[in-house]
C-alpha positions as CSV (number, residue, x, y, z in Angstrom):
1,M,0.0,0.0,0.0
2,E,1.4,3.4,-0.9
3,R,1.6,6.0,1.8
4,R,1.1,9.5,0.7
5,L,0.8,12.5,2.9
6,G,-0.1,16.0,2.0
7,H,0.5,19.4,3.7
8,G,-2.6,20.9,5.2
9,R,-3.7,24.5,5.0
10,S,-4.7,26.5,8.0
11,G,-8.2,28.1,8.0
12,R,-10.1,30.4,10.2
13,R,-12.3,27.7,11.8
14,S,-12.0,26.9,15.4
15,G,-9.3,24.4,16.4
16,G,-11.8,21.6,17.0
17,S,-13.3,22.1,13.5
18,R,-9.8,22.1,11.9
19,I,-8.9,18.9,13.7
20,S,-12.1,17.1,12.7
21,L,-11.8,18.2,9.0
22,G,-8.1,17.2,9.0
23,L,-8.9,13.7,10.3
24,A,-11.7,13.3,7.8
25,A,-9.4,14.4,5.0
26,A,-6.6,12.1,6.2
27,G,-9.0,9.2,6.2
28,L,-10.1,9.9,2.6
29,L,-6.5,10.3,1.4
30,G,-5.6,7.0,3.1
31,L,-8.3,5.2,1.3
32,A,-7.5,6.8,-2.0
33,G,-3.8,5.8,-1.7
34,C,-4.7,2.1,-1.2
35,A,-6.0,1.4,-4.7
36,A,-6.1,2.9,-8.2
37,T,-9.2,2.0,-10.2
38,G,-9.3,2.0,-14.0
39,A,-12.0,1.3,-16.6
40,G,-14.4,-1.6,-16.2
41,G,-13.6,-2.1,-12.5
42,A,-9.9,-3.0,-13.1
43,T,-7.8,-2.1,-10.2
44,V,-4.3,-2.0,-8.8
45,Y,-4.7,-2.4,-5.1
46,F,-1.2,-2.7,-3.8
47,T,2.3,-1.4,-4.6
48,D,5.6,-1.7,-2.8
49,F,9.1,-0.4,-3.5
50,T,11.7,-2.6,-2.0
51,A,14.9,-1.0,-3.2
52,G,16.1,2.4,-4.5
53,Y,16.7,2.8,-8.2
54,V,16.9,5.8,-10.5
55,P,13.9,5.5,-12.9
56,V,15.7,7.1,-15.8
57,S,18.2,4.2,-15.7
58,V,15.2,1.9,-16.5
59,A,14.4,4.1,-19.6
60,A,18.1,4.2,-20.6
61,A,18.4,0.5,-20.4
62,G,15.5,0.0,-23.0
63,P,13.9,-1.8,-24.5
64,L,12.4,-3.1,-21.4
65,L,11.8,-6.9,-21.7
66,V,8.3,-8.0,-20.7
67,E,7.7,-11.6,-19.6
68,T,4.2,-12.8,-19.0
69,Y,2.9,-15.9,-17.3
70,G,-0.7,-17.3,-17.3
71,G,-3.6,-15.4,-18.7
72,P,-6.5,-13.1,-17.6
73,G,-9.0,-15.5,-19.2
74,P,-9.4,-19.0,-20.6
75,N,-8.1,-20.3,-24.0
76,L,-5.5,-17.6,-24.5
77,T,-2.0,-18.3,-25.9
78,Q,1.0,-16.9,-24.0
79,E,2.0,-15.1,-27.2
80,A,-1.3,-13.3,-27.4
81,V,-1.2,-12.3,-23.7
82,S,2.4,-11.0,-24.1
83,S,1.5,-9.0,-27.2
84,A,-1.6,-7.4,-25.6
85,T,0.5,-6.6,-22.5
86,V,3.2,-4.9,-24.5
87,Q,0.7,-2.9,-26.5
88,G,-1.1,-1.8,-23.3
89,L,2.2,-0.6,-21.8
90,R,3.1,1.3,-25.0
91,R,-0.3,3.1,-25.1
92,Y,-1.1,3.7,-21.5
93,G,2.1,3.1,-19.5
94,P,4.2,5.7,-17.6
95,P,4.2,8.9,-19.7
96,W,7.7,9.8,-18.6
97,M,9.2,6.6,-20.0
98,P,9.8,5.9,-23.7
99,R,7.3,3.4,-25.2
100,N,10.1,1.0,-25.7
101,Y,8.8,-2.4,-24.5
102,T,9.3,-5.8,-26.0
103,A,8.3,-9.4,-25.4
104,N,11.1,-10.8,-27.5
105,P,14.1,-11.9,-25.5
106,Q,16.3,-11.6,-28.6
107,D,15.8,-7.8,-28.5
108,V,17.6,-7.6,-25.2
109,A,20.7,-9.8,-24.9
110,R,21.5,-8.9,-21.3
111,P,18.6,-6.9,-19.7
112,A,19.5,-4.7,-16.7
113,Y,15.8,-4.8,-15.8
114,L,12.9,-6.8,-16.9
115,L,9.2,-6.6,-16.2
116,R,7.4,-9.7,-15.2
117,I,3.6,-9.9,-15.1
118,A,1.6,-13.0,-14.0
119,Y,-2.2,-13.3,-14.6
120,G,-4.7,-15.5,-13.0
121,V,-2.4,-16.1,-10.0
122,P,-3.5,-18.6,-7.3
123,K,-4.1,-17.2,-3.8
124,S,-1.4,-19.4,-2.3
125,F,1.3,-18.3,-4.8
126,N,4.0,-16.1,-3.1
127,G,4.3,-13.0,-5.3
128,R,7.7,-12.2,-3.7
129,T,9.2,-15.0,-5.8
130,L,8.0,-13.4,-9.1
131,C,11.6,-12.4,-10.0
132,A,13.2,-15.7,-8.9
133,P,15.0,-17.7,-11.6
134,E,12.6,-20.6,-11.0
135,M,9.5,-18.5,-11.9
136,G,7.4,-20.1,-14.7
137,A,4.1,-21.5,-15.7
138,A,4.8,-24.7,-13.7
139,A,5.3,-22.7,-10.5
140,L,1.9,-21.0,-10.9
141,E,0.1,-24.3,-11.7
142,A,1.7,-26.0,-8.7
143,A,0.1,-23.5,-6.4
144,R,-3.4,-23.7,-8.1
145,G,-6.3,-25.3,-6.3
146,A,-10.0,-25.8,-7.1
147,A,-10.9,-22.4,-5.7
148,D,-8.4,-20.7,-8.1
149,K,-10.2,-21.7,-11.3
150,D,-11.5,-18.2,-12.0
151,A,-8.7,-16.2,-10.3
152,T,-8.2,-12.7,-11.5
153,R,-5.2,-11.8,-9.3
154,T,-2.4,-10.2,-11.3
155,L,1.1,-9.7,-10.0
156,A,3.8,-7.5,-11.6
157,G,7.4,-7.0,-10.6
158,L,10.1,-4.8,-12.0
159,C,13.1,-7.1,-11.6
160,R,16.8,-6.3,-11.3
161,G,18.4,-9.7,-11.4
162,S,16.4,-12.0,-9.1
163,R,15.0,-9.2,-7.0
164,A,11.8,-7.2,-7.4
165,V,12.8,-3.6,-6.8
166,A,9.1,-2.6,-7.3
167,Y,6.0,-4.8,-6.9
168,A,2.4,-4.4,-7.7
169,E,-0.8,-6.4,-7.4
170,G,-4.3,-5.9,-8.9
171,S,-7.0,-7.3,-11.1
172,P,-8.2,-6.7,-14.7
173,G,-11.7,-8.0,-13.9
174,V,-13.3,-11.3,-15.0
175,N,-12.5,-12.5,-18.5
176,P,-11.4,-9.2,-20.0
177,D,-11.0,-8.8,-23.7
178,I,-7.3,-8.7,-24.1
179,G,-7.7,-6.9,-27.4
180,G,-9.9,-4.2,-26.0
181,E,-9.3,-0.8,-24.5
182,R,-10.2,-1.8,-20.9
183,F,-7.5,-4.4,-20.7
184,A,-4.9,-2.0,-22.3
185,E,-5.8,0.7,-19.8
186,F,-5.4,-1.8,-16.9
187,V,-2.0,-2.8,-18.1
188,G,-1.1,0.9,-18.5
189,L,-2.3,1.6,-15.0
190,L,-0.3,-1.3,-13.6
191,G,2.8,0.1,-15.3
192,R,2.2,3.6,-14.0
193,K,1.8,2.4,-10.4
194,L,4.8,0.1,-10.7
195,M,7.1,2.6,-12.3
196,P,6.3,6.2,-11.1
197,R,8.3,9.1,-12.4
198,R,10.2,9.2,-9.1
199,N,11.0,6.1,-7.1
200,P,9.7,6.7,-3.5
201,V,12.7,4.8,-2.0
202,T,15.2,7.0,-3.8
203,E,13.3,10.3,-3.6
204,D,12.7,10.8,0.1
205,D,10.6,13.9,-0.5
206,C,8.0,11.8,-2.3
207,I,6.3,11.1,1.0
208,W,5.2,14.7,1.0
209,R,3.8,14.9,-2.6
210,R,2.6,12.9,-5.5
211,C,5.4,11.3,-7.4
212,D,3.6,9.6,-10.4
């Protein structure tokens, strides 16, 4: 969950009124910071930044290799999911970053960073292993149970080596059309939350203002 705090403004109300309004506003800001909702009910409900990095170094290392696992719906090929994901990032991803994404490993011989996104993730799957070398379709299926048949959980990690320096979790909704605008917007939202213009770990003043 992202924590964002804002400076308040003093008014001419009594001290008690100012405190009450301040608490109410703080509550609303706290709720707003917990999730970002896109078209069709798609949402990114959790982000975490585990290490400092300079975002421009991600852009300079492009193209950014995108690896996908699983799918947001049934009967989808991994190639189709990867293609739709890359297109969504190019169209709606972080505006500060060049639209230079690829799903072809041959385009990036030795990637400094890579973006991994897993769709339809079982509840018991530990998302912190998303960037691990053993990550793959088999790892997802090994964690899948009967209750995970229609799972919409989506995990994303900006990986540097085997470590996720940024991590996000959300949902595109049930059986989205991966060729449609809503899915593209969800992927773009995921990218914007995962890769803000200033990394909160590196930019300490980001706790006082919006940084995406």
